[in-house]
C-alpha positions, 0 to 999 in steps of 0.5 A, a space after each residue: 513102102 512110103 514115097 514122098 507123099 506117103 501111101 495109102 491103103 486100099 481094100 476092094 473086093 471087086 479085082 477091076 475097081 481095086 486096079 483102078 483106086 490103087 492107079 489113081 493112087 500112084 497117079 496122085 503120087 503115093 504107094 499103094 497097098 491093096 487087099 481083097 478083104 478089110 481083114 487083109 488092110 488091117 492085119 497088113 495096117 497092124 504091121 505098119 503101125 508096129 514099124 512107125 509107117 501108117 499109111 497117109 489114108 484108108 480107102 475102103 469098099 463097104 459093102 465086102 465079102 467078111 468085114 464092112 468098110 464101117 466095121 473097119 473104121 470101128 476097129 481103127 477107133 478102138 485101136 486108138 489110129 485116126 487115119 483119115 479114111 475114105 469110104 466108097 459104096 455102090 449104095 450111098 443111101 442117107 442112112 450110110 451117109 451119116 453113120 459114116 461121116 459120125 464114125 469119122 469117115 472124110 469122104 464117102 465115095 459113090 460108085 462108078 467113080 472116075 479116076 479123076 475123082 478118085 485123085 483128087 478125093 485122095 490128094 485133098 484128104 491125104 494132104 490135108 491129115 498129118 500123120 498121127 497113130 494117137 487120137 487127136 484132132 487133124 484140123 487143131 491137134 489137140 488129144 480126142 477124136 477127130 475133129 474135135 468139138 471146136 473144129 466141127 462146124 468148120 470141117 468140110 466133108 465132100 461127098 462124091 455121088 452119082 450124077 444124073 450123066 452116066 459114068 460122072 459125079 459131082 462133089 456135094 460138100 457137107 458143114 
């Protein structure tokens, strides 16, 4: 399932957006596994973890039938899994962004998004974080949460939100 760069697991209930995300991940050099629900992704992820083949990155829509994107990351943390996670939403309000970053989401992509935005996000976060199935800081490797208290001030998070010009996005760095 994985190639030299790894794999990206995608949860998106909208078929056309799921197709765009798969295209972008493949363009970035990653293999993909795409699902219409969070529960579908979690079931496949459990098999991948059992086989010792965790994905390099998980990308998930937030509002989907069944489990929400942020609920999925809570399940991952309960499992003790710390795979890089990117959340996608058409409704990037302040409360959602705050909850997402507090739960360990690395980036929030606001819809509409372009293939180029997704490729940049995947390349940045999948390549940057080492693979781990145990909770550890992906910045320094210390046991515990990711990033740890020592590394938190140096972490850069990219939030991509819709710009005033239709169909484009802008990235805002958050420290």
